[in-house]
N, C-alpha and C positions, 0 to 999 in steps of 0.2 A: 614493486608496488602492486597491490591488488587490482583485479579487474572488477569494475562496478557494473552490474547488470541491473537495469531498472525494469520492473514489471508493472504495467499499469493497464487501466481499462475502467469501465464504469463500476459502480458499486454492484456487487453480485455477479461480476464477470468471471469469477473463479481465480482471482489472484493468489489468495492464500493457499488454495488447493494446489495450484501450479507450483508455488514456491516450496510447499511441503514435498511434492513429488521430485522437484529438482534437488532439494536437500538430501533426499534419500538416494537419488542417482549419483550425486556428487559427494557422498558422505566423506568427511574428512578434509574436504577441500573448500567448503563454503561457510560463510557466516551470513546470518539473515537479520535484516532490520525491517520493521514494519512502520511505515510512516504514521499509522494510527496511534502508535505509542507516543507520538509527539504532540498530541492535542494539548492545548494550553490548559494549565490548571485553573479551575473555576471555583476553588474553595472559598474565595473572598466574596463570591456572589451568592445570592439567595437561590434556592432551588427553582423558584419561578423564573428568575433571570437565566439560569443555566438551561432551562428547557426551551427558552426562546432563542438561544444561540444557534446560528446557522453552522452546523458542523460539517456541511458539505462545501463551505467556502474555504479557499486556501488560507485565509487569515486566521482560521480556527487552529491552525497548526504552527508550531514553533520551528520554522524552517532554519533559522540561524543555529539552533542547538543541533539539529540533524546534520547540517553542513559541517559543524565543528566535530561531531562524532565521526562522520565519514572521513574527514581529514586525518583524525587520530588513528582510525583503523588502517587507513592506507599507508600511514607512517609506521605501522607495526605496533600500535599501542592499544591496549584493551580499553573499552568504554563501559560505563554503567548507563544503560539505556533506560529511560523512564517507562513506567507501565501505567496504563490508564484504566480507570473504573468507569465503564460505560453506563452503569446504572446511576451512580452518584455524580458523574461528570467531573471527576477530580483525579489528579495523579495519585497513585498509590504510594505508600511509604516504601514499598519494596522496589528494587531496580533489577534489571536483567544484565548480567555481565556478558558482554560480547567480545570474544577474542578474535584477533586478526586472522584472516584466511586468504588463500590465493584468489578466491572469487567471493565478492560481496553481492548479495541479493537484496535489493531494496524494492519493496512492494507498497503500492498505495495509489489511490485515485489521482493524487496530485504529484505523482513522482516525476511527471514531465511538464506540468503546467508552468513551473518557474523556469525562466531562461537560465538562471544561475545554477539551479540544481540539474537542469537538463544538460548543461555544458559539462557536468562532472561524469556523465555516463560514458562508458566504453561501448555499451550495447543497450539499446532500449527496446522493450518488447510491449506491443499493445495487443490486448486480448479483445477480439470482436465477438460480442454476444448480443442477440436481439434484445431490445428494451423490455419486452414482456417477460422474457425469461429472467433477466437481471432483476426485475421488480419482484418476481415470485421468490427468487433465491433470497433477496434482501428481506422480504416480509417474513419468510420462514426463519431466517437467522435472528432478526431483531426480536421476534416474539419468543423464540425458544431460548436464545442465549442471552439477550440483553433485557429480557423481562419487560418488553414494550407491549402495549395494547395494539391490536390490529388497526384501530382508528388512528392512533398517533403515528404509526408507520406510514399509513396511506397519506395522511395529511403532510407529513415531512417529505414524502416522495414527490407529491404534487407541487408543493410550495418551495422546496429547497433542493432535493436530490436531482430531480429531472432538470430544473432550470440551471443548476450549477454544472451539471454534466454537459448541457448544451453550450453553456458559456465558456467553460474552462477546459473540459476534458476532450470532448469530441473534436475541437479545432486542432489539437496537437497530435491526433492519431496519425495524420499524414507525416509527422516529423519523427515517428518511431522508426528505428532501423529495421525492425522485423515485426510482422503482424501475423497472428495466428487465430484460428477459430476456436473460441471457447466451447464449441459444441462437441469437441473431441473430449475424450477422457483425460483427466489430469496426467496420467502416465504417458499418453500419446503426445500431449502438449509438451511435457517435459522432455520427451525424446526429440522433438523437433528443436526445442531451444537448445538442448545439449549439442545437437549436431551443428547448430549455427555457431555456438560458442567454440566448439572444436575447430570448425572451419575458419573462423575469424582469428582465433588466437593460438592455433596449433597446439592445443593442450592434450 
């Protein structure tokens, strides 16, 4: 059965960069799932309603589908993971085929907030990054990649992202098996996580 490693931390903490560095170091031995792929489809709602959705709340994500896919991957079965359009706030028609691997990497801000999902983890990693740096990173990403205005990103951060982090994400940091500083380079963070994986699972 595959080893499931959960990577979490606040928005802008460097989860995606860490996972990319881990996938490079562990090439041929990993499969990657991003919890952001599992945002609920909003196509039945108006754009005005979609824009009001709190995407930083756990309920915005389809946890049951993710759990189903994790179970299938750990049973050696391929899955078709959904892909999300962060501009239109709908699931895309294309899916991503994920094949089983000895190590499964799951990254997302809510990877540990659900007790059910947390119980599936063989190793959980929390990335610690100061709030101001996380905000700057998120602002840059959302403006550049997700075509958001600076004003909308700031408003979302103040009214949704920061409160949801404080309510759901920060409290589970102490329950992570391994904590790292996101101030290090992604390669250095990946080196630390790989060392922990090898130590715990004798890979």
